[in-house]
TORZALUM-584769 format. One line per 4 residues: for each residue x negated, y negated, z negated of N, C-alpha, C. Coordinates in nm, 3 decimals. Example, Ala and Ser with C-alpha at 12.3 -4.5 7.8 and 13.67 -1.06 7.14 Angstrom:
-1.319,0.569,-0.780,-1.230,0.450,-0.780,-1.320,0.330,-0.780  -1.285,0.225,-0.708,-1.367,0.106,-0.714,-1.290,-0.003,-0.787
END
This chain:
0.339,1.530,0.037,0.329,1.581,-0.071,0.203,1.693,-0.088  0.148,1.700,-0.185,0.029,1.795,-0.200,0.069,1.940,-0.208  -0.026,2.033,-0.185,0.008,2.171,-0.178,0.049,2.236,-0.307  -0.009,2.154,-0.415,0.022,2.174,-0.561,0.181,2.139,-0.584
0.223,2.026,-0.528,0.348,1.994,-0.556,0.447,2.073,-0.469  0.404,2.110,-0.345,0.487,2.189,-0.272,0.509,2.340,-0.342  0.386,2.393,-0.384,0.405,2.517,-0.468,0.507,2.512,-0.596  0.482,2.405,-0.659,0.576,2.383,-0.766,0.715,2.384,-0.731
0.750,2.301,-0.626,0.887,2.286,-0.580,0.944,2.431,-0.537  0.857,2.489,-0.474,0.899,2.637,-0.422,0.929,2.723,-0.521  0.842,2.720,-0.632,0.859,2.810,-0.755,0.978,2.771,-0.831  1.015,2.639,-0.846,1.125,2.600,-0.908,1.244,2.661,-0.842
1.257,2.645,-0.717,1.364,2.694,-0.634,1.377,2.863,-0.636  1.248,2.925,-0.629,1.258,3.065,-0.630,1.299,3.116,-0.768  1.268,3.046,-0.874,1.308,3.084,-1.003,1.448,3.082,-1.026  1.514,2.974,-0.973,1.666,2.958,-0.968,1.737,3.089,-0.895
1.678,3.124,-0.785,1.713,3.217,-0.712,1.715,3.359,-0.779  1.615,3.371,-0.883,1.604,3.493,-0.954,1.663,3.506,-1.070  1.761,3.396,-1.110,1.849,3.401,-1.220,1.983,3.460,-1.200  1.985,3.503,-1.071,2.127,3.574,-1.042,2.100,3.712,-0.973
2.201,3.803,-0.976,2.172,3.930,-0.898,2.240,3.917,-0.763  2.186,4.005,-0.674,2.223,3.984,-0.528,2.275,4.111,-0.469  2.368,4.092,-0.377,2.408,4.212,-0.306,2.303,4.289,-0.221  2.211,4.201,-0.174,2.103,4.244,-0.088,1.988,4.157,-0.130
1.874,4.182,-0.093,1.750,4.097,-0.097,1.770,3.963,-0.009  1.768,3.862,-0.086,1.796,3.732,-0.019,1.692,3.670,0.078  1.652,3.751,0.181,1.543,3.708,0.246,1.552,3.568,0.321  1.673,3.541,0.369,1.703,3.406,0.448,1.687,3.293,0.330
1.738,3.312,0.217,1.726,3.206,0.117,1.576,3.198,0.080  1.500,3.293,0.082,1.349,3.292,0.044,1.275,3.221,0.151  1.311,3.247,0.280,1.256,3.187,0.392,1.284,3.050,0.398  1.427,2.999,0.360,1.460,2.873,0.365,1.370,2.794,0.255
1.335,2.837,0.144,1.274,2.782,0.037,1.130,2.756,0.081  1.065,2.870,0.140,0.922,2.857,0.173,0.915,2.744,0.294  0.997,2.749,0.391,0.984,2.656,0.496,1.008,2.517,0.455  1.107,2.491,0.369,1.153,2.360,0.318,1.035,2.290,0.252
0.941,2.388,0.187,0.828,2.326,0.116,0.693,2.341,0.197  0.709,2.361,0.312,0.592,2.345,0.410,0.518,2.479,0.420  0.563,2.592,0.396,0.499,2.720,0.395,0.561,2.800,0.514  0.498,2.902,0.547,0.552,2.995,0.663,0.651,3.072,0.596
0.754,3.115,0.675,0.864,3.223,0.651,0.776,3.349,0.624  0.862,3.462,0.568,0.817,3.577,0.555,0.783,3.659,0.679  0.678,3.736,0.703,0.672,3.829,0.822,0.793,3.899,0.844  0.827,3.926,0.964,0.933,4.033,0.991,0.896,4.160,0.935
0.974,4.213,0.857,0.941,4.356,0.793,1.082,4.414,0.739  1.073,4.535,0.703,1.195,4.602,0.640,1.163,4.602,0.497  1.235,4.526,0.408,1.230,4.530,0.274,1.346,4.615,0.227  1.323,4.734,0.183,1.427,4.820,0.145,1.372,4.907,0.032
1.462,4.987,-0.012,1.440,5.078,-0.132,1.490,5.045,-0.256  1.495,5.130,-0.344,1.539,5.104,-0.489,1.473,5.009,-0.550  1.331,5.003,-0.535,1.234,4.890,-0.581,1.114,4.884,-0.495  1.070,4.756,-0.498,0.952,4.744,-0.406,0.879,4.614,-0.441
0.761,4.582,-0.376,0.683,4.474,-0.397,0.613,4.446,-0.255  0.608,4.310,-0.254,0.536,4.262,-0.130,0.450,4.146,-0.166  0.320,4.124,-0.127,0.245,4.031,-0.148,0.190,3.982,-0.014  0.218,3.858,0.046,0.172,3.822,0.172,0.150,3.669,0.169
0.063,3.641,0.253,0.024,3.509,0.294,0.132,3.424,0.349  0.163,3.295,0.295,0.267,3.209,0.358,0.204,3.088,0.395  0.076,3.064,0.388,0.006,2.955,0.423,-0.147,2.962,0.407  -0.210,2.850,0.414,-0.357,2.867,0.401,-0.392,2.875,0.256
-0.413,3.002,0.230,-0.474,3.022,0.086,-0.338,3.038,-0.019  -0.222,3.045,0.025,-0.102,3.053,-0.058,-0.030,3.183,-0.009  0.005,3.251,-0.124,0.048,3.376,-0.113,0.192,3.374,-0.184  0.276,3.465,-0.147,0.408,3.498,-0.210,0.401,3.624,-0.271
0.441,3.642,-0.401,0.468,3.781,-0.456,0.606,3.803,-0.470  0.681,3.911,-0.407,0.811,3.930,-0.404,0.824,4.086,-0.457  0.922,4.083,-0.565,0.950,4.213,-0.619,1.099,4.237,-0.635  1.137,4.356,-0.606,1.283,4.363,-0.620,1.334,4.497,-0.695
1.434,4.524,-0.738,1.497,4.637,-0.809,1.644,4.647,-0.804  1.689,4.755,-0.738,1.818,4.783,-0.728,1.886,4.851,-0.835  1.976,4.790,-0.914,2.034,4.833,-1.035,2.126,4.959,-0.993  2.110,5.070,-1.057,2.191,5.204,-1.030,2.328,5.169,-1.042
2.392,5.119,-1.157,2.525,5.093,-1.191,2.596,5.008,-1.086  2.539,4.894,-1.068,2.615,4.783,-0.983,2.560,4.783,-0.827  2.446,4.838,-0.805,2.403,4.842,-0.671,2.352,4.710,-0.636  2.338,4.602,-0.725,2.285,4.462,-0.685,2.145,4.469,-0.728
2.076,4.370,-0.661,1.942,4.367,-0.672,1.897,4.249,-0.769  1.803,4.278,-0.844,1.731,4.176,-0.934,1.612,4.144,-0.831  1.580,4.017,-0.821,1.478,3.976,-0.734,1.387,3.870,-0.797  1.251,3.890,-0.813,1.152,3.793,-0.845,1.061,3.753,-0.757
1.031,3.623,-0.735,0.937,3.589,-0.639,0.875,3.453,-0.685  0.744,3.438,-0.651,0.672,3.322,-0.681,0.555,3.302,-0.576  0.511,3.179,-0.554,0.400,3.152,-0.467,0.275,3.111,-0.552  0.185,3.139,-0.508,0.054,3.104,-0.586,-0.081,3.082,-0.490
END
């Protein structure tokens, strides 16, 4: 598969992940999507807080943008991620 196709497949899966709210930031799911499509997993880090953003390299010239927001009433997370 080409890098373009890998990005498309990863973005489709990340989009599906973004359609539901999560009890925590789904880092294992994101890592699984990345590695299944030929990219590196996220660097070990502490992703926490009511809201945040991360932008990091997951391959040669490929980056993931990850944002999260913890909803006040439910305590669940809205997560949006994509590779570019």
